[in-house]
C-alpha positions in Angstrom: 95.7 94.9 107.9 92.9 94.6 104.9 92.8 90.8 103.5 92.8 92.8 99.9 95.4 94.9 101.1 97.3 91.8 102.0 96.9 90.4 98.5 97.8 93.5 96.3 101.3 94.5 98.7 102.4 91.0 100.0 101.3 87.8 97.9 101.3 89.0 94.6 104.6 90.5 94.8 106.3 87.9 96.6 107.4 89.6 100.0 106.1 87.0 102.5 108.3 85.3 105.1 109.2 81.8 104.0 106.9 78.8 105.8 104.6 75.9 104.2 101.3 78.1 103.4 103.5 81.3 102.5 104.9 78.6 99.3 101.4 76.9 98.4 100.0 80.8 97.9 103.0 81.5 96.1 102.3 78.7 94.0 98.7 79.1 93.6 99.6 82.7 91.9 101.7 81.2 89.9 99.9 78.3 88.4 97.3 81.1 87.8 99.2 83.2 85.8 100.4 80.1 83.9 96.5 79.5 82.7 96.8 80.9 78.8 94.9 79.6 75.5 96.9 77.7 73.0 97.7 81.3 71.9 99.6 82.4 74.8 97.3 85.0 76.2 96.5 84.4 79.8 93.4 83.7 80.6 93.3 85.7 84.5 93.7 88.7 84.6 94.1 91.6 87.2 90.7 91.0 89.7 89.8 87.5 88.6 93.3 86.7 89.7 92.9 89.1 93.0 89.9 87.7 93.8 90.7 83.5 94.0 94.4 85.0 95.6 92.3 86.2 98.4 89.9 83.3 98.2 92.5 81.2 98.9 94.2 83.3 101.6 90.5 83.6 103.4 90.9 79.6 103.0 94.2 79.5 104.7 93.6 81.8 107.2 90.5 80.6 108.5 
């Protein structure tokens, strides 16, 4: 499976086998999604969020 497919299909949906690494990935994803401006607008959307998640997955994979 390609890295982008793994991030889109597994990490973003939360369909991962429970272990310490996947818990860190899900916590990181939630932290990124919770970054907001004082007005409540999300700072990272779509491709920005996916890019950061792919970097984190690659970091933990290698």
